[in-house]
C-alpha positions as CSV (number, residue, x, y, z in Angstrom):
1,M,-61.9,-2.2,29.6
2,K,-64.1,-4.0,27.1
3,E,-62.6,-4.3,23.6
4,A,-65.7,-2.6,22.0
5,T,-65.4,0.3,24.4
6,K,-61.6,0.6,23.9
7,N,-62.2,0.6,20.1
8,S,-64.8,3.3,20.4
9,Y,-62.5,5.5,22.5
10,N,-59.6,4.9,20.0
11,E,-61.8,6.0,17.1
12,A,-62.8,9.2,19.1
13,I,-59.2,10.1,20.0
14,N,-58.1,9.6,16.3
15,R,-60.8,12.0,15.2
16,V,-59.8,14.6,17.8
17,V,-56.0,14.3,17.0
18,D,-56.7,14.7,13.3
19,Y,-59.1,17.6,14.0
20,V,-56.5,19.5,16.0
21,N,-53.8,19.0,13.4
22,I,-56.1,20.6,10.7
23,H,-57.6,23.4,12.8
24,L,-54.6,24.9,14.6
25,K,-55.4,28.4,13.2
26,E,-58.8,28.4,14.8
27,E,-60.1,28.6,18.3
28,I,-60.4,25.0,19.6
29,N,-62.8,24.8,22.5
30,L,-63.8,21.8,24.6
31,L,-67.4,21.8,23.3
32,A,-66.3,21.5,19.7
33,I,-63.8,18.8,20.5
34,S,-66.3,16.9,22.5
35,E,-68.7,16.9,19.5
36,V,-65.9,15.7,17.2
37,A,-65.2,12.9,19.7
38,N,-69.0,12.3,20.4
39,L,-68.2,12.1,24.1
40,S,-69.5,14.3,26.9
41,E,-67.3,17.2,28.0
42,F,-67.1,15.7,31.5
43,H,-65.7,12.4,30.4
44,F,-63.6,13.6,27.5
45,H,-60.8,15.2,29.4
46,R,-60.0,12.0,31.4
47,I,-60.3,9.7,28.3
48,F,-58.0,12.0,26.2
49,K,-55.3,12.2,28.9
50,A,-55.5,8.4,29.5
51,F,-54.9,7.7,25.8
52,I,-52.5,10.5,24.8
53,G,-50.7,11.1,28.1
54,E,-51.3,14.8,28.5
55,S,-54.3,17.1,28.8
56,L,-56.1,18.5,25.7
57,G,-55.0,22.0,26.5
58,S,-51.3,21.0,26.9
59,Y,-51.5,19.0,23.7
60,I,-53.0,21.8,21.6
61,N,-50.5,24.3,23.0
62,R,-47.5,22.1,22.4
63,I,-48.5,21.2,18.8
64,R,-49.1,24.9,18.0
65,L,-45.7,25.9,19.3
66,E,-43.8,23.1,17.6
67,R,-45.5,23.9,14.3
68,A,-44.5,27.5,14.8
69,A,-40.9,26.5,15.5
70,Q,-40.8,24.6,12.2
71,L,-42.2,27.6,10.3
72,L,-39.6,29.9,11.9
73,Q,-36.7,27.8,10.5
74,T,-38.2,26.6,7.2
75,S,-40.0,29.8,6.0
76,Q,-39.6,33.6,5.7
77,K,-43.0,34.3,7.3
78,T,-43.1,37.1,9.8
79,L,-43.9,36.6,13.4
80,E,-47.3,38.1,12.8
81,Q,-48.1,35.6,10.0
82,I,-46.8,32.6,12.1
83,A,-48.8,33.7,15.1
84,E,-51.9,33.7,13.0
85,I,-51.2,30.4,11.3
86,V,-50.9,28.6,14.7
87,G,-53.8,30.3,16.4
88,Y,-52.4,33.1,18.5
89,S,-54.4,36.4,18.5
90,T,-51.3,38.6,18.7
91,P,-47.5,38.4,18.1
92,F,-47.0,39.3,21.8
93,S,-49.1,36.4,23.1
94,F,-47.3,34.1,20.7
95,S,-43.8,35.2,21.6
96,K,-44.7,34.9,25.3
97,A,-45.9,31.4,24.9
98,F,-43.0,30.4,22.7
99,K,-40.4,31.6,25.1
100,K,-42.1,29.9,28.0
101,H,-42.2,26.6,26.1
102,F,-38.7,26.6,24.5
103,G,-36.8,29.0,26.7
104,V,-35.8,31.4,23.9
105,A,-37.7,34.1,22.0
106,P,-38.9,33.3,18.5
107,T,-36.5,35.7,16.9
108,T,-33.5,34.2,18.8
109,F,-34.7,30.7,17.7
110,R,-35.0,31.8,14.1
111,N,-31.5,33.4,14.0
112,T,-29.7,30.4,15.5
113,Q,-27.6,28.8,12.9
114,T,-28.1,25.2,13.9
115,F,-31.3,23.7,12.6
116,F,-32.2,22.0,15.8
117,P,-31.1,24.6,18.4
118,I,-32.9,23.3,21.4
119,K,-31.2,19.9,21.8
120,K,-29.1,19.7,24.9
121,E,-26.5,17.8,23.1
122,M,-26.2,18.8,19.5
123,K,-25.6,16.0,16.9
124,T,-23.3,16.4,14.0
125,Y,-24.5,15.1,10.7
126,P,-22.4,13.8,7.8
127,F,-22.8,15.6,4.4
128,V,-25.3,13.9,2.2
129,E,-25.4,14.5,-1.6
130,L,-29.1,14.8,-2.3
131,K,-30.7,13.8,-5.6
132,W,-34.3,14.6,-6.1
133,E,-37.1,14.9,-8.6
134,K,-40.3,16.9,-8.6
135,R,-43.5,14.9,-8.8
136,S,-47.1,15.8,-9.0
137,V,-48.9,13.4,-6.7
138,E,-52.7,12.6,-6.8
139,E,-54.7,12.6,-3.5
140,L,-54.2,9.4,-1.5
141,E,-56.6,7.8,0.9
142,I,-54.8,6.1,3.7
143,L,-55.7,3.9,6.7
144,Y,-53.3,4.5,9.6
145,L,-52.4,3.1,13.0
146,R,-50.9,5.7,15.4
147,I,-47.7,5.1,17.4
148,S,-46.7,7.4,20.2
149,G,-43.1,7.4,21.5
150,E,-39.5,7.5,20.4
151,Y,-39.1,7.1,16.6
152,G,-37.7,3.8,15.3
153,V,-38.2,1.6,18.4
154,A,-38.4,-1.8,16.6
155,V,-40.8,-3.6,18.9
156,H,-43.4,-0.8,18.7
157,Y,-43.0,-0.4,14.9
158,D,-43.1,-4.2,14.3
159,E,-46.3,-4.5,16.4
160,A,-48.0,-1.6,14.6
161,W,-47.1,-2.7,11.1
162,N,-48.1,-6.3,11.8
163,S,-51.5,-5.2,13.3
164,L,-52.1,-2.9,10.3
165,I,-51.3,-5.5,7.7
166,R,-53.3,-8.2,9.5
167,F,-56.3,-5.8,9.6
168,G,-55.8,-5.0,6.0
169,N,-55.6,-8.7,5.0
170,E,-58.6,-9.7,7.1
171,N,-60.7,-6.9,5.5
172,R,-59.4,-7.5,1.9
173,L,-57.9,-4.0,1.8
174,I,-54.4,-5.1,0.6
175,N,-53.6,-5.9,-3.0
176,E,-50.8,-5.4,-5.6
177,R,-51.6,-1.6,-5.8
178,T,-51.3,-1.0,-2.0
179,Q,-48.7,1.5,-1.0
180,Y,-47.0,1.4,2.4
181,I,-46.5,4.8,3.9
182,G,-45.1,6.4,7.1
183,I,-45.9,9.8,8.5
184,S,-43.7,11.3,11.2
185,H,-45.7,14.2,12.6
186,D,-43.0,15.6,14.9
187,D,-39.5,17.0,14.6
188,P,-37.2,15.0,17.0
189,G,-35.4,18.3,17.6
190,L,-38.5,19.9,19.0
191,T,-40.7,17.1,20.5
192,T,-39.5,14.9,23.4
193,A,-39.2,11.2,22.5
194,D,-42.3,10.1,24.5
195,K,-44.6,12.4,22.7
196,R,-43.6,11.9,19.0
197,R,-46.3,10.7,16.7
198,F,-45.8,8.3,13.8
199,Y,-48.6,6.9,11.6
200,A,-48.0,3.5,9.9
201,C,-50.3,3.6,6.8
202,I,-51.6,1.7,3.8
203,T,-53.4,3.3,0.9
204,V,-57.1,2.2,0.7
205,A,-60.2,2.9,-1.3
206,P,-62.3,6.0,-0.3
207,S,-65.1,3.7,0.9
208,T,-62.9,2.1,3.6
209,K,-64.3,2.6,7.1
210,P,-61.9,3.2,10.0
211,K,-62.4,1.0,13.0
212,G,-61.0,1.0,16.6
213,S,-57.4,2.1,16.7
214,F,-57.3,2.5,12.9
215,G,-58.0,6.0,11.5
216,R,-58.3,7.4,8.0
217,L,-56.7,10.4,6.4
218,K,-56.3,12.0,3.0
219,L,-52.8,12.9,1.7
220,E,-53.2,16.1,-0.3
221,A,-52.6,16.2,-4.1
222,G,-49.9,18.5,-5.2
223,D,-46.2,18.9,-6.0
224,Y,-43.6,17.1,-4.0
225,A,-39.8,17.0,-4.0
226,V,-39.0,13.3,-3.8
227,F,-35.7,12.0,-2.4
228,T,-34.8,8.3,-2.5
229,L,-32.8,6.7,0.3
230,K,-31.2,3.3,-0.3
231,G,-30.2,1.8,3.1
232,S,-31.2,1.5,6.7
233,Y,-34.1,3.6,8.1
234,K,-31.5,4.8,10.7
235,Q,-30.2,7.2,8.0
236,L,-33.6,9.0,7.7
237,E,-32.8,11.6,10.3
238,T,-29.6,12.5,8.5
239,Y,-31.5,12.8,5.2
240,Y,-34.2,15.0,6.7
241,Q,-31.5,17.2,8.3
242,S,-29.8,17.7,4.9
243,V,-33.1,18.4,3.2
244,F,-34.2,21.1,5.6
245,F,-30.9,22.6,6.4
246,S,-29.1,22.5,3.0
247,W,-31.5,21.7,0.2
248,L,-34.7,23.7,1.1
249,P,-33.1,27.2,1.7
250,A,-31.3,27.0,-1.7
251,S,-34.1,25.4,-3.6
252,G,-36.5,28.3,-4.4
253,Y,-39.3,26.4,-2.8
254,H,-41.3,26.6,0.5
255,L,-43.0,23.9,2.4
256,R,-46.7,23.6,1.6
257,N,-49.0,23.1,4.5
258,A,-49.4,19.4,3.9
259,H,-48.1,16.1,5.3
260,L,-44.6,15.1,4.4
261,F,-44.4,11.3,4.2
262,E,-42.2,8.3,3.4
263,K,-43.1,5.5,1.0
264,Y,-41.5,2.1,1.6
265,L,-40.8,0.3,-1.7
266,N,-39.6,-2.9,-0.1
267,S,-39.7,-4.5,3.3
268,P,-37.0,-5.4,5.9
269,D,-38.6,-8.8,5.9
270,E,-37.5,-9.3,2.3
271,V,-34.2,-7.5,2.0
272,E,-31.1,-6.6,4.0
273,A,-31.1,-3.2,5.6
274,S,-28.5,-1.9,3.1
275,D,-31.0,-2.7,0.3
276,L,-34.1,-1.0,1.7
277,L,-35.6,1.7,-0.6
278,T,-37.5,4.6,0.9
279,E,-38.9,7.5,-1.0
280,I,-39.2,10.8,1.0
281,Y,-42.0,13.1,-0.1
282,I,-41.6,16.8,0.8
283,P,-44.7,19.0,-0.1
284,I,-43.4,22.1,-2.0
285,G,-44.6,25.3,-3.5
286,K,-42.7,28.1,-5.2
287,N,-41.5,30.9,-2.9
288,D,-43.5,33.4,-4.9
289,D,-46.7,31.4,-4.7
290,K,-49.5,32.3,-2.3
291,F,-49.2,30.2,0.8
């Protein structure tokens, strides 16, 4: 495949993936998606599956149900509300699809005490004493490079970050104000390793144009609970477990419908793993606020 053609397809797939993430509540049909991608309906299916590894229908269904699973265990919303949020017309159709995908009914899933109930082999996590602060964050424009696969695989992450930084330097996008950000879209307790999505990101000016494999997103302004981890990135899963299983239920906050993200304050190229500093941003709203 010619490089120009590959870049064009990557741009189209990035637009489609971002569109699906934002429009889960709505009916997503092939015609609308093809227009977003600017590709014919006939060719789009093959291109999407070649780049993502599953059909568009399977992808949309999986993302909807994984989003629903997160809501079941991090919110007090009813099945009716969750079904509507993720695009199902009735609680019955939602429950049927959920049980088919996860093997348990939504109510059973919600009432399971373990936060990640569908893992075949449950992990135990050490207790983490969490210190946090509430911050009001302005909207951020980011340029991203998407990684698909198991979280934390060094060779894939190194390649992605090196490509992103090289592109940023070549296009004079990186300066002393640049922030380095990571977005993990999927819960490792819900999504199989080969389908997990991570975005390696840098903050950029609003005028920045995405190109090829590089996409662009906005991180919403709003209130965030910010936790600071000092140490290896391998500890992130334990931190997230403690945040969602221990801190969130007792906090008086709910998760806003916005990206949670990590901000990397230094680099493994500069310091030892034990001295890495990572800020974890959790989008929050008060439980009595309108969602």
